[in-house]
ChimeraX commands (.cxc) that place a marker at each C-alpha (Angstrom):
marker #1 position 84.47,115.78,34.97 radius 0.5
marker #1 position 81.55,117.88,35.90 radius 0.5
marker #1 position 79.10,114.75,36.13 radius 0.5
marker #1 position 81.44,113.23,38.44 radius 0.5
marker #1 position 82.07,116.43,40.50 radius 0.5
marker #1 position 78.03,116.77,40.86 radius 0.5
marker #1 position 77.69,113.18,41.67 radius 0.5
marker #1 position 80.61,113.47,44.58 radius 0.5
marker #1 position 78.65,116.60,45.73 radius 0.5
marker #1 position 75.11,114.73,45.79 radius 0.5
marker #1 position 77.01,111.78,47.52 radius 0.5
marker #1 position 78.50,114.58,50.46 radius 0.5
marker #1 position 75.23,116.12,50.69 radius 0.5
marker #1 position 73.78,112.84,51.48 radius 0.5
marker #1 position 75.92,112.03,53.60 radius 0.5
marker #1 position 75.70,115.38,55.96 radius 0.5
marker #1 position 72.29,114.56,55.85 radius 0.5
marker #1 position 72.68,111.14,57.17 radius 0.5
marker #1 position 75.29,112.16,59.20 radius 0.5
marker #1 position 72.69,115.14,61.01 radius 0.5
marker #1 position 69.84,112.59,61.62 radius 0.5
marker #1 position 72.14,110.84,63.38 radius 0.5
marker #1 position 73.60,113.00,65.24 radius 0.5
marker #1 position 69.50,114.53,66.06 radius 0.5
marker #1 position 68.73,110.66,67.79 radius 0.5
marker #1 position 71.57,110.42,69.38 radius 0.5
marker #1 position 74.76,108.89,67.96 radius 0.5
marker #1 position 77.24,109.86,70.61 radius 0.5
marker #1 position 78.77,108.42,73.55 radius 0.5
marker #1 position 77.55,109.55,77.12 radius 0.5
marker #1 position 79.21,108.44,80.34 radius 0.5
marker #1 position 76.79,108.51,83.12 radius 0.5
marker #1 position 78.85,108.97,86.37 radius 0.5
marker #1 position 76.90,107.09,89.58 radius 0.5
marker #1 position 78.40,108.02,92.87 radius 0.5
marker #1 position 77.47,104.82,94.61 radius 0.5
marker #1 position 78.61,100.90,93.95 radius 0.5
marker #1 position 76.78,98.34,91.65 radius 0.5
marker #1 position 73.34,97.30,92.65 radius 0.5
marker #1 position 72.03,100.03,94.40 radius 0.5
marker #1 position 68.78,102.50,93.36 radius 0.5
marker #1 position 70.72,104.86,91.52 radius 0.5
marker #1 position 72.97,102.30,89.49 radius 0.5
marker #1 position 69.51,100.50,88.43 radius 0.5
marker #1 position 67.94,103.44,87.32 radius 0.5
marker #1 position 71.28,104.39,85.27 radius 0.5
marker #1 position 71.43,101.08,83.90 radius 0.5
marker #1 position 67.60,100.02,83.08 radius 0.5
marker #1 position 67.69,104.36,81.34 radius 0.5
marker #1 position 70.72,103.57,79.57 radius 0.5
marker #1 position 69.59,100.18,77.70 radius 0.5
marker #1 position 66.40,102.15,76.67 radius 0.5
marker #1 position 68.27,104.96,75.34 radius 0.5
marker #1 position 70.91,102.63,73.61 radius 0.5
marker #1 position 68.62,100.53,72.15 radius 0.5
marker #1 position 66.40,103.59,70.63 radius 0.5
marker #1 position 67.74,106.73,70.44 radius 0.5
marker #1 position 71.15,105.61,69.05 radius 0.5
marker #1 position 73.22,106.59,71.91 radius 0.5
marker #1 position 76.15,104.96,73.67 radius 0.5
marker #1 position 75.95,105.41,77.47 radius 0.5
marker #1 position 78.60,103.70,79.38 radius 0.5
marker #1 position 77.76,103.34,83.45 radius 0.5
marker #1 position 80.77,104.16,85.51 radius 0.5
marker #1 position 80.48,103.39,89.06 radius 0.5
marker #1 position 82.34,105.96,91.39 radius 0.5
marker #1 position 81.78,105.65,94.76 radius 0.5
marker #1 position 83.15,107.64,98.07 radius 0.5
marker #1 position 83.14,110.36,100.22 radius 0.5
marker #1 position 79.55,110.62,100.66 radius 0.5
marker #1 position 79.14,110.50,96.35 radius 0.5
marker #1 position 81.70,113.99,96.62 radius 0.5
marker #1 position 84.33,111.84,94.73 radius 0.5
marker #1 position 82.06,111.22,91.28 radius 0.5
marker #1 position 80.47,114.34,91.69 radius 0.5
marker #1 position 83.53,116.50,91.73 radius 0.5
marker #1 position 84.72,114.32,88.23 radius 0.5
marker #1 position 81.60,115.44,86.79 radius 0.5
marker #1 position 82.00,118.98,87.80 radius 0.5
marker #1 position 85.86,119.18,86.31 radius 0.5
marker #1 position 84.39,117.19,83.03 radius 0.5
marker #1 position 83.74,119.09,79.89 radius 0.5
marker #1 position 80.93,120.71,79.14 radius 0.5
marker #1 position 79.53,119.19,75.83 radius 0.5
marker #1 position 76.69,117.10,77.23 radius 0.5
marker #1 position 78.36,113.90,77.36 radius 0.5
marker #1 position 79.07,113.59,81.02 radius 0.5
marker #1 position 75.74,113.32,82.75 radius 0.5
marker #1 position 75.96,112.85,86.83 radius 0.5
marker #1 position 73.40,110.64,88.56 radius 0.5
marker #1 position 72.47,112.34,91.27 radius 0.5
marker #1 position 70.43,112.66,94.65 radius 0.5
marker #1 position 69.43,114.24,97.84 radius 0.5
marker #1 position 73.26,114.37,98.54 radius 0.5
marker #1 position 73.98,116.68,96.20 radius 0.5
marker #1 position 72.60,119.28,97.87 radius 0.5
marker #1 position 73.21,117.90,101.52 radius 0.5
marker #1 position 76.96,117.80,101.17 radius 0.5
marker #1 position 77.53,121.57,101.19 radius 0.5
marker #1 position 76.35,121.30,104.44 radius 0.5
marker #1 position 78.32,119.04,105.76 radius 0.5
marker #1 position 82.09,120.26,104.25 radius 0.5
marker #1 position 83.95,122.59,102.04 radius 0.5
marker #1 position 84.03,121.30,98.80 radius 0.5
marker #1 position 85.88,122.17,95.45 radius 0.5
marker #1 position 82.51,123.02,93.67 radius 0.5
marker #1 position 78.89,124.57,94.03 radius 0.5
marker #1 position 75.27,122.36,93.41 radius 0.5
marker #1 position 73.87,125.34,92.71 radius 0.5
marker #1 position 76.25,127.31,90.12 radius 0.5
marker #1 position 78.89,124.49,88.99 radius 0.5
marker #1 position 75.99,122.19,87.27 radius 0.5
marker #1 position 73.14,122.57,84.79 radius 0.5
marker #1 position 70.17,120.66,85.85 radius 0.5
marker #1 position 68.73,117.80,83.64 radius 0.5
marker #1 position 65.98,115.84,85.07 radius 0.5
marker #1 position 64.27,114.72,88.40 radius 0.5
marker #1 position 63.93,111.50,87.29 radius 0.5
marker #1 position 62.15,108.98,90.07 radius 0.5
marker #1 position 60.88,109.08,93.45 radius 0.5
marker #1 position 61.08,106.97,96.19 radius 0.5
marker #1 position 60.26,106.07,99.71 radius 0.5
marker #1 position 62.56,104.38,101.82 radius 0.5
marker #1 position 61.72,101.91,104.41 radius 0.5
marker #1 position 63.61,100.56,108.28 radius 0.5
marker #1 position 63.72,96.72,108.59 radius 0.5
marker #1 position 65.38,94.69,110.73 radius 0.5
marker #1 position 66.53,90.98,109.97 radius 0.5
marker #1 position 63.60,88.56,110.32 radius 0.5
marker #1 position 64.78,86.76,113.01 radius 0.5
marker #1 position 64.86,89.94,115.33 radius 0.5
marker #1 position 62.98,90.18,117.91 radius 0.5
marker #1 position 61.71,94.21,116.91 radius 0.5
marker #1 position 57.76,93.17,115.60 radius 0.5
marker #1 position 57.39,97.25,115.38 radius 0.5
marker #1 position 59.05,100.20,114.78 radius 0.5
marker #1 position 58.32,100.94,119.04 radius 0.5
marker #1 position 59.89,97.71,119.40 radius 0.5
marker #1 position 63.08,98.85,117.94 radius 0.5
marker #1 position 63.17,102.81,119.64 radius 0.5
marker #1 position 62.36,101.41,123.15 radius 0.5
marker #1 position 64.76,98.85,122.94 radius 0.5
marker #1 position 67.26,101.56,121.98 radius 0.5
marker #1 position 66.40,103.77,125.23 radius 0.5
marker #1 position 67.12,100.71,127.48 radius 0.5
marker #1 position 70.38,100.04,125.77 radius 0.5
marker #1 position 71.65,103.68,125.01 radius 0.5
marker #1 position 73.82,103.81,121.84 radius 0.5
marker #1 position 74.22,99.94,121.50 radius 0.5
marker #1 position 71.37,99.09,119.00 radius 0.5
marker #1 position 72.61,100.51,115.51 radius 0.5
marker #1 position 70.89,101.68,112.08 radius 0.5
marker #1 position 72.96,101.56,108.89 radius 0.5
marker #1 position 72.11,103.29,105.68 radius 0.5
marker #1 position 74.39,104.57,102.31 radius 0.5
marker #1 position 76.40,107.20,104.23 radius 0.5
marker #1 position 77.00,109.90,105.56 radius 0.5
marker #1 position 75.68,112.91,104.02 radius 0.5
marker #1 position 72.09,111.14,102.00 radius 0.5
marker #1 position 69.11,111.35,102.38 radius 0.5
marker #1 position 69.05,108.58,104.98 radius 0.5
marker #1 position 71.63,110.08,107.11 radius 0.5
marker #1 position 69.54,113.14,107.41 radius 0.5
marker #1 position 66.49,110.41,107.45 radius 0.5
marker #1 position 67.71,108.69,110.52 radius 0.5
marker #1 position 68.47,112.31,112.86 radius 0.5
marker #1 position 65.42,113.43,112.01 radius 0.5
marker #1 position 64.17,109.74,113.06 radius 0.5
marker #1 position 66.10,110.06,116.50 radius 0.5
marker #1 position 64.80,113.59,117.05 radius 0.5
marker #1 position 61.31,112.61,116.95 radius 0.5
marker #1 position 60.96,109.08,118.68 radius 0.5
marker #1 position 63.86,109.93,121.23 radius 0.5
marker #1 position 65.64,106.64,120.07 radius 0.5
marker #1 position 68.99,106.12,121.08 radius 0.5
marker #1 position 70.61,104.44,118.06 radius 0.5
marker #1 position 73.40,104.86,116.47 radius 0.5
marker #1 position 74.12,105.58,113.03 radius 0.5
marker #1 position 76.60,103.49,111.00 radius 0.5
marker #1 position 77.53,104.48,107.49 radius 0.5
marker #1 position 77.66,102.49,104.40 radius 0.5
marker #1 position 79.61,103.24,100.76 radius 0.5
marker #1 position 75.80,101.92,99.41 radius 0.5
marker #1 position 72.90,100.41,99.89 radius 0.5
marker #1 position 73.61,97.03,99.25 radius 0.5
marker #1 position 76.87,96.61,101.52 radius 0.5
marker #1 position 74.46,97.89,104.04 radius 0.5
marker #1 position 71.52,95.32,103.56 radius 0.5
marker #1 position 74.58,92.79,103.69 radius 0.5
marker #1 position 75.51,93.90,106.59 radius 0.5
marker #1 position 72.24,93.51,108.22 radius 0.5
marker #1 position 71.91,89.86,106.62 radius 0.5
marker #1 position 75.04,89.00,108.68 radius 0.5
marker #1 position 73.47,90.39,111.85 radius 0.5
marker #1 position 76.47,93.02,112.32 radius 0.5
marker #1 position 73.74,95.62,112.28 radius 0.5
marker #1 position 70.35,96.15,114.17 radius 0.5
marker #1 position 68.73,97.72,111.14 radius 0.5
marker #1 position 68.79,99.39,107.85 radius 0.5
marker #1 position 67.31,102.52,106.83 radius 0.5
marker #1 position 67.05,102.04,102.92 radius 0.5
marker #1 position 65.56,102.46,99.63 radius 0.5
marker #1 position 62.65,99.61,98.75 radius 0.5
marker #1 position 64.93,98.77,96.20 radius 0.5
marker #1 position 67.42,97.21,97.98 radius 0.5
marker #1 position 65.26,95.67,100.28 radius 0.5
marker #1 position 62.31,94.34,98.32 radius 0.5
marker #1 position 63.50,90.50,97.43 radius 0.5
marker #1 position 64.73,90.28,100.59 radius 0.5
marker #1 position 61.28,91.41,102.37 radius 0.5
marker #1 position 59.78,88.97,99.84 radius 0.5
marker #1 position 61.98,85.57,100.75 radius 0.5
marker #1 position 61.26,86.28,104.01 radius 0.5
marker #1 position 64.81,87.57,105.49 radius 0.5
marker #1 position 64.01,91.27,106.40 radius 0.5
marker #1 position 61.26,92.65,108.32 radius 0.5
marker #1 position 59.77,95.96,107.66 radius 0.5
marker #1 position 58.84,98.30,110.53 radius 0.5
marker #1 position 57.76,101.41,108.67 radius 0.5
marker #1 position 58.05,103.17,105.72 radius 0.5
marker #1 position 59.28,106.93,105.76 radius 0.5
marker #1 position 57.30,108.68,103.05 radius 0.5
marker #1 position 53.86,111.00,103.81 radius 0.5
marker #1 position 51.81,107.67,102.50 radius 0.5
marker #1 position 51.84,104.13,102.31 radius 0.5
marker #1 position 53.69,102.21,99.74 radius 0.5
marker #1 position 51.43,100.63,96.64 radius 0.5
marker #1 position 53.74,97.84,97.03 radius 0.5
marker #1 position 53.52,97.46,100.62 radius 0.5
marker #1 position 49.69,98.37,101.12 radius 0.5
marker #1 position 49.79,97.09,104.96 radius 0.5
marker #1 position 53.28,98.87,106.36 radius 0.5
marker #1 position 52.20,102.14,108.11 radius 0.5
marker #1 position 54.52,105.38,108.06 radius 0.5
marker #1 position 56.32,106.41,110.12 radius 0.5
marker #1 position 53.88,109.96,110.80 radius 0.5
marker #1 position 51.09,107.00,111.00 radius 0.5
marker #1 position 52.90,105.34,114.05 radius 0.5
marker #1 position 52.66,108.59,116.09 radius 0.5
marker #1 position 55.10,110.85,114.18 radius 0.5
marker #1 position 52.92,113.53,111.86 radius 0.5
marker #1 position 54.89,115.86,109.61 radius 0.5
marker #1 position 57.50,112.71,109.09 radius 0.5
marker #1 position 58.23,112.40,105.19 radius 0.5
marker #1 position 61.68,111.37,103.60 radius 0.5
marker #1 position 61.66,110.11,100.31 radius 0.5
marker #1 position 64.93,109.99,97.84 radius 0.5
marker #1 position 65.11,111.60,94.59 radius 0.5
marker #1 position 67.28,110.45,91.77 radius 0.5
marker #1 position 68.24,113.31,88.96 radius 0.5
marker #1 position 70.46,114.05,86.83 radius 0.5
marker #1 position 72.76,117.14,86.04 radius 0.5
marker #1 position 75.26,118.15,83.64 radius 0.5
marker #1 position 78.49,120.24,84.45 radius 0.5
marker #1 position 78.10,124.30,84.04 radius 0.5
marker #1 position 77.93,125.76,80.70 radius 0.5
marker #1 position 76.72,123.05,78.58 radius 0.5
marker #1 position 74.76,123.95,75.50 radius 0.5
marker #1 position 71.32,124.33,76.40 radius 0.5
marker #1 position 70.57,122.47,73.20 radius 0.5
marker #1 position 72.35,119.48,74.58 radius 0.5
marker #1 position 70.88,119.64,77.67 radius 0.5
marker #1 position 67.19,120.09,75.99 radius 0.5
marker #1 position 68.28,116.43,74.10 radius 0.5
marker #1 position 69.28,114.43,77.37 radius 0.5
marker #1 position 65.79,115.85,79.50 radius 0.5
marker #1 position 63.81,114.32,75.73 radius 0.5
marker #1 position 65.69,111.22,76.13 radius 0.5
marker #1 position 64.95,111.17,80.00 radius 0.5
marker #1 position 61.82,111.49,80.00 radius 0.5
marker #1 position 60.84,110.09,76.56 radius 0.5
marker #1 position 62.44,106.92,78.19 radius 0.5
marker #1 position 60.64,107.28,81.69 radius 0.5
marker #1 position 57.11,106.88,79.38 radius 0.5
marker #1 position 58.00,103.75,78.43 radius 0.5
marker #1 position 55.52,101.47,79.46 radius 0.5
marker #1 position 58.13,98.43,80.26 radius 0.5
marker #1 position 60.69,101.22,82.19 radius 0.5
marker #1 position 57.76,102.29,84.00 radius 0.5
marker #1 position 57.38,98.65,85.15 radius 0.5
marker #1 position 60.69,98.26,85.74 radius 0.5
marker #1 position 61.21,101.08,87.95 radius 0.5
marker #1 position 57.99,100.62,89.63 radius 0.5
marker #1 position 58.23,97.41,91.29 radius 0.5
marker #1 position 61.58,98.19,92.25 radius 0.5
marker #1 position 59.86,101.15,94.65 radius 0.5
marker #1 position 61.02,103.62,91.87 radius 0.5
marker #1 position 58.02,106.32,91.09 radius 0.5
marker #1 position 58.42,108.34,87.39 radius 0.5
marker #1 position 59.21,112.13,88.02 radius 0.5
marker #1 position 59.95,113.75,84.68 radius 0.5
marker #1 position 60.37,117.40,86.53 radius 0.5
marker #1 position 63.29,118.80,84.09 radius 0.5
marker #1 position 65.29,121.99,82.96 radius 0.5
marker #1 position 63.85,125.48,85.51 radius 0.5
marker #1 position 61.66,123.21,87.41 radius 0.5
marker #1 position 64.03,120.43,88.22 radius 0.5
marker #1 position 66.63,123.60,89.39 radius 0.5
marker #1 position 63.67,125.36,91.57 radius 0.5
marker #1 position 63.45,121.75,93.52 radius 0.5
marker #1 position 67.29,121.61,94.22 radius 0.5
marker #1 position 67.34,125.26,95.39 radius 0.5
marker #1 position 64.02,123.93,97.79 radius 0.5
marker #1 position 65.77,120.72,99.05 radius 0.5
marker #1 position 68.92,123.19,99.54 radius 0.5
marker #1 position 67.66,125.21,101.67 radius 0.5
marker #1 position 65.32,122.42,103.49 radius 0.5
marker #1 position 68.11,120.69,104.18 radius 0.5
marker #1 position 70.33,123.60,105.71 radius 0.5
marker #1 position 67.29,124.16,107.63 radius 0.5
marker #1 position 66.94,120.64,109.17 radius 0.5
marker #1 position 70.96,119.89,109.73 radius 0.5
marker #1 position 71.14,123.45,111.67 radius 0.5
marker #1 position 68.37,122.06,114.17 radius 0.5
marker #1 position 69.63,118.51,114.84 radius 0.5
marker #1 position 72.92,120.13,115.09 radius 0.5
marker #1 position 74.14,117.84,112.15 radius 0.5
marker #1 position 77.85,118.78,111.22 radius 0.5
marker #1 position 80.82,117.42,108.80 radius 0.5
marker #1 position 83.61,116.03,110.79 radius 0.5
marker link #1:1,2 radius 0.2
marker link #1:2,3 radius 0.2
marker link #1:3,4 radius 0.2
marker link #1:4,5 radius 0.2
marker link #1:5,6 radius 0.2
marker link #1:6,7 radius 0.2
marker link #1:7,8 radius 0.2
marker link #1:8,9 radius 0.2
marker link #1:9,10 radius 0.2
marker link #1:10,11 radius 0.2
marker link #1:11,12 radius 0.2
marker link #1:12,13 radius 0.2
marker link #1:13,14 radius 0.2
marker link #1:14,15 radius 0.2
marker link #1:15,16 radius 0.2
marker link #1:16,17 radius 0.2
marker link #1:17,18 radius 0.2
marker link #1:18,19 radius 0.2
marker link #1:19,20 radius 0.2
marker link #1:20,21 radius 0.2
marker link #1:21,22 radius 0.2
marker link #1:22,23 radius 0.2
marker link #1:23,24 radius 0.2
marker link #1:24,25 radius 0.2
marker link #1:25,26 radius 0.2
marker link #1:26,27 radius 0.2
marker link #1:27,28 radius 0.2
marker link #1:28,29 radius 0.2
marker link #1:29,30 radius 0.2
marker link #1:30,31 radius 0.2
marker link #1:31,32 radius 0.2
marker link #1:32,33 radius 0.2
marker link #1:33,34 radius 0.2
marker link #1:34,35 radius 0.2
marker link #1:35,36 radius 0.2
marker link #1:36,37 radius 0.2
marker link #1:37,38 radius 0.2
marker link #1:38,39 radius 0.2
marker link #1:39,40 radius 0.2
marker link #1:40,41 radius 0.2
marker link #1:41,42 radius 0.2
marker link #1:42,43 radius 0.2
marker link #1:43,44 radius 0.2
marker link #1:44,45 radius 0.2
marker link #1:45,46 radius 0.2
marker link #1:46,47 radius 0.2
marker link #1:47,48 radius 0.2
marker link #1:48,49 radius 0.2
marker link #1:49,50 radius 0.2
marker link #1:50,51 radius 0.2
marker link #1:51,52 radius 0.2
marker link #1:52,53 radius 0.2
marker link #1:53,54 radius 0.2
marker link #1:54,55 radius 0.2
marker link #1:55,56 radius 0.2
marker link #1:56,57 radius 0.2
marker link #1:57,58 radius 0.2
marker link #1:58,59 radius 0.2
marker link #1:59,60 radius 0.2
marker link #1:60,61 radius 0.2
marker link #1:61,62 radius 0.2
marker link #1:62,63 radius 0.2
marker link #1:63,64 radius 0.2
marker link #1:64,65 radius 0.2
marker link #1:65,66 radius 0.2
marker link #1:66,67 radius 0.2
marker link #1:67,68 radius 0.2
marker link #1:68,69 radius 0.2
marker link #1:69,70 radius 0.2
marker link #1:70,71 radius 0.2
marker link #1:71,72 radius 0.2
marker link #1:72,73 radius 0.2
marker link #1:73,74 radius 0.2
marker link #1:74,75 radius 0.2
marker link #1:75,76 radius 0.2
marker link #1:76,77 radius 0.2
marker link #1:77,78 radius 0.2
marker link #1:78,79 radius 0.2
marker link #1:79,80 radius 0.2
marker link #1:80,81 radius 0.2
marker link #1:81,82 radius 0.2
marker link #1:82,83 radius 0.2
marker link #1:83,84 radius 0.2
marker link #1:84,85 radius 0.2
marker link #1:85,86 radius 0.2
marker link #1:86,87 radius 0.2
marker link #1:87,88 radius 0.2
marker link #1:88,89 radius 0.2
marker link #1:89,90 radius 0.2
marker link #1:90,91 radius 0.2
marker link #1:91,92 radius 0.2
marker link #1:92,93 radius 0.2
marker link #1:93,94 radius 0.2
marker link #1:94,95 radius 0.2
marker link #1:95,96 radius 0.2
marker link #1:96,97 radius 0.2
marker link #1:97,98 radius 0.2
marker link #1:98,99 radius 0.2
marker link #1:99,100 radius 0.2
marker link #1:100,101 radius 0.2
marker link #1:101,102 radius 0.2
marker link #1:102,103 radius 0.2
marker link #1:103,104 radius 0.2
marker link #1:104,105 radius 0.2
marker link #1:105,106 radius 0.2
marker link #1:106,107 radius 0.2
marker link #1:107,108 radius 0.2
marker link #1:108,109 radius 0.2
marker link #1:109,110 radius 0.2
marker link #1:110,111 radius 0.2
marker link #1:111,112 radius 0.2
marker link #1:112,113 radius 0.2
marker link #1:113,114 radius 0.2
marker link #1:114,115 radius 0.2
marker link #1:115,116 radius 0.2
marker link #1:116,117 radius 0.2
marker link #1:117,118 radius 0.2
marker link #1:118,119 radius 0.2
marker link #1:119,120 radius 0.2
marker link #1:120,121 radius 0.2
marker link #1:121,122 radius 0.2
marker link #1:122,123 radius 0.2
marker link #1:123,124 radius 0.2
marker link #1:124,125 radius 0.2
marker link #1:125,126 radius 0.2
marker link #1:126,127 radius 0.2
marker link #1:127,128 radius 0.2
marker link #1:128,129 radius 0.2
marker link #1:129,130 radius 0.2
marker link #1:130,131 radius 0.2
marker link #1:131,132 radius 0.2
marker link #1:132,133 radius 0.2
marker link #1:133,134 radius 0.2
marker link #1:134,135 radius 0.2
marker link #1:135,136 radius 0.2
marker link #1:136,137 radius 0.2
marker link #1:137,138 radius 0.2
marker link #1:138,139 radius 0.2
marker link #1:139,140 radius 0.2
marker link #1:140,141 radius 0.2
marker link #1:141,142 radius 0.2
marker link #1:142,143 radius 0.2
marker link #1:143,144 radius 0.2
marker link #1:144,145 radius 0.2
marker link #1:145,146 radius 0.2
marker link #1:146,147 radius 0.2
marker link #1:147,148 radius 0.2
marker link #1:148,149 radius 0.2
marker link #1:149,150 radius 0.2
marker link #1:150,151 radius 0.2
marker link #1:151,152 radius 0.2
marker link #1:152,153 radius 0.2
marker link #1:153,154 radius 0.2
marker link #1:154,155 radius 0.2
marker link #1:155,156 radius 0.2
marker link #1:156,157 radius 0.2
marker link #1:157,158 radius 0.2
marker link #1:158,159 radius 0.2
marker link #1:159,160 radius 0.2
marker link #1:160,161 radius 0.2
marker link #1:161,162 radius 0.2
marker link #1:162,163 radius 0.2
marker link #1:163,164 radius 0.2
marker link #1:164,165 radius 0.2
marker link #1:165,166 radius 0.2
marker link #1:166,167 radius 0.2
marker link #1:167,168 radius 0.2
marker link #1:168,169 radius 0.2
marker link #1:169,170 radius 0.2
marker link #1:170,171 radius 0.2
marker link #1:171,172 radius 0.2
marker link #1:172,173 radius 0.2
marker link #1:173,174 radius 0.2
marker link #1:174,175 radius 0.2
marker link #1:175,176 radius 0.2
marker link #1:176,177 radius 0.2
marker link #1:177,178 radius 0.2
marker link #1:178,179 radius 0.2
marker link #1:179,180 radius 0.2
marker link #1:180,181 radius 0.2
marker link #1:181,182 radius 0.2
marker link #1:182,183 radius 0.2
marker link #1:183,184 radius 0.2
marker link #1:184,185 radius 0.2
marker link #1:185,186 radius 0.2
marker link #1:186,187 radius 0.2
marker link #1:187,188 radius 0.2
marker link #1:188,189 radius 0.2
marker link #1:189,190 radius 0.2
marker link #1:190,191 radius 0.2
marker link #1:191,192 radius 0.2
marker link #1:192,193 radius 0.2
marker link #1:193,194 radius 0.2
marker link #1:194,195 radius 0.2
marker link #1:195,196 radius 0.2
marker link #1:196,197 radius 0.2
marker link #1:197,198 radius 0.2
marker link #1:198,199 radius 0.2
marker link #1:199,200 radius 0.2
marker link #1:200,201 radius 0.2
marker link #1:201,202 radius 0.2
marker link #1:202,203 radius 0.2
marker link #1:203,204 radius 0.2
marker link #1:204,205 radius 0.2
marker link #1:205,206 radius 0.2
marker link #1:206,207 radius 0.2
marker link #1:207,208 radius 0.2
marker link #1:208,209 radius 0.2
marker link #1:209,210 radius 0.2
marker link #1:210,211 radius 0.2
marker link #1:211,212 radius 0.2
marker link #1:212,213 radius 0.2
marker link #1:213,214 radius 0.2
marker link #1:214,215 radius 0.2
marker link #1:215,216 radius 0.2
marker link #1:216,217 radius 0.2
marker link #1:217,218 radius 0.2
marker link #1:218,219 radius 0.2
marker link #1:219,220 radius 0.2
marker link #1:220,221 radius 0.2
marker link #1:221,222 radius 0.2
marker link #1:222,223 radius 0.2
marker link #1:223,224 radius 0.2
marker link #1:224,225 radius 0.2
marker link #1:225,226 radius 0.2
marker link #1:226,227 radius 0.2
marker link #1:227,228 radius 0.2
marker link #1:228,229 radius 0.2
marker link #1:229,230 radius 0.2
marker link #1:230,231 radius 0.2
marker link #1:231,232 radius 0.2
marker link #1:232,233 radius 0.2
marker link #1:233,234 radius 0.2
marker link #1:234,235 radius 0.2
marker link #1:235,236 radius 0.2
marker link #1:236,237 radius 0.2
marker link #1:237,238 radius 0.2
marker link #1:238,239 radius 0.2
marker link #1:239,240 radius 0.2
marker link #1:240,241 radius 0.2
marker link #1:241,242 radius 0.2
marker link #1:242,243 radius 0.2
marker link #1:243,244 radius 0.2
marker link #1:244,245 radius 0.2
marker link #1:245,246 radius 0.2
marker link #1:246,247 radius 0.2
marker link #1:247,248 radius 0.2
marker link #1:248,249 radius 0.2
marker link #1:249,250 radius 0.2
marker link #1:250,251 radius 0.2
marker link #1:251,252 radius 0.2
marker link #1:252,253 radius 0.2
marker link #1:253,254 radius 0.2
marker link #1:254,255 radius 0.2
marker link #1:255,256 radius 0.2
marker link #1:256,257 radius 0.2
marker link #1:257,258 radius 0.2
marker link #1:258,259 radius 0.2
marker link #1:259,260 radius 0.2
marker link #1:260,261 radius 0.2
marker link #1:261,262 radius 0.2
marker link #1:262,263 radius 0.2
marker link #1:263,264 radius 0.2
marker link #1:264,265 radius 0.2
marker link #1:265,266 radius 0.2
marker link #1:266,267 radius 0.2
marker link #1:267,268 radius 0.2
marker link #1:268,269 radius 0.2
marker link #1:269,270 radius 0.2
marker link #1:270,271 radius 0.2
marker link #1:271,272 radius 0.2
marker link #1:272,273 radius 0.2
marker link #1:273,274 radius 0.2
marker link #1:274,275 radius 0.2
marker link #1:275,276 radius 0.2
marker link #1:276,277 radius 0.2
marker link #1:277,278 radius 0.2
marker link #1:278,279 radius 0.2
marker link #1:279,280 radius 0.2
marker link #1:280,281 radius 0.2
marker link #1:281,282 radius 0.2
marker link #1:282,283 radius 0.2
marker link #1:283,284 radius 0.2
marker link #1:284,285 radius 0.2
marker link #1:285,286 radius 0.2
marker link #1:286,287 radius 0.2
marker link #1:287,288 radius 0.2
marker link #1:288,289 radius 0.2
marker link #1:289,290 radius 0.2
marker link #1:290,291 radius 0.2
marker link #1:291,292 radius 0.2
marker link #1:292,293 radius 0.2
marker link #1:293,294 radius 0.2
marker link #1:294,295 radius 0.2
marker link #1:295,296 radius 0.2
marker link #1:296,297 radius 0.2
marker link #1:297,298 radius 0.2
marker link #1:298,299 radius 0.2
marker link #1:299,300 radius 0.2
marker link #1:300,301 radius 0.2
marker link #1:301,302 radius 0.2
marker link #1:302,303 radius 0.2
marker link #1:303,304 radius 0.2
marker link #1:304,305 radius 0.2
marker link #1:305,306 radius 0.2
marker link #1:306,307 radius 0.2
marker link #1:307,308 radius 0.2
marker link #1:308,309 radius 0.2
marker link #1:309,310 radius 0.2
marker link #1:310,311 radius 0.2
marker link #1:311,312 radius 0.2
marker link #1:312,313 radius 0.2
marker link #1:313,314 radius 0.2
marker link #1:314,315 radius 0.2
marker link #1:315,316 radius 0.2
marker link #1:316,317 radius 0.2
marker link #1:317,318 radius 0.2
marker link #1:318,319 radius 0.2
marker link #1:319,320 radius 0.2
view
């Protein structure tokens, strides 16, 4: 009996060691909540990272798309989720824009713990290839001749693209009407169907249509030209210095999540972003790895909150 007892004890210790190793490598189901419809930049990013981590870290990451209310629906879901590290929100600039647009049930600065800023991406201003507008100046001039008739669509409201559009109107004096869509892909479909005049969208959402000749890019919105489109000028280069609008996509978890769980997520995401195959998949979509995590990401979030609050006040952008 003593020998059997020793064998059982040894087996138990071995099991605990294996279980501990499995836990250290992953071995748990994680809900990654995406506040946009499938096929947009955030969704593509989440699926690329999920596949990498499920293959290498032993995780079981499940993607849940919960679009609506300018990302508020998904953000509320995560704010109420257990703080155990098993529910992650893929968020973007709208995460801090929304608090300046409406009353929320959560505080973006206190209801969540920052994990990582994953990627950044410049936007493009595009029109249908059949449209008469060959340049940004053509589009602006046409809108001034017919105030309110020309439309520019984007994911929105209360998104980077929405803020970028309002900034564009301010600096160019364009007289265009903003049309929000629940995701970038629906906005592109509307442009392809000639239901809107232009789209302010991520490269990942318009790249294939640009390559196929269905859409025409008029300008990039970042501070520098895109490596993927070196001949495309930026808005700043076209006579509006200082114009710089980029999307940043990151992850947060509910406040109170154990530091160890947050640190594990940080390591998983940063390790995944270092994989050449992952970087190649992202950069070809115009998504450039950032890998800013923890306190540094928290500082970025607070800085953007202040920046957007100032811009929205100057542009008199208000919620409904």
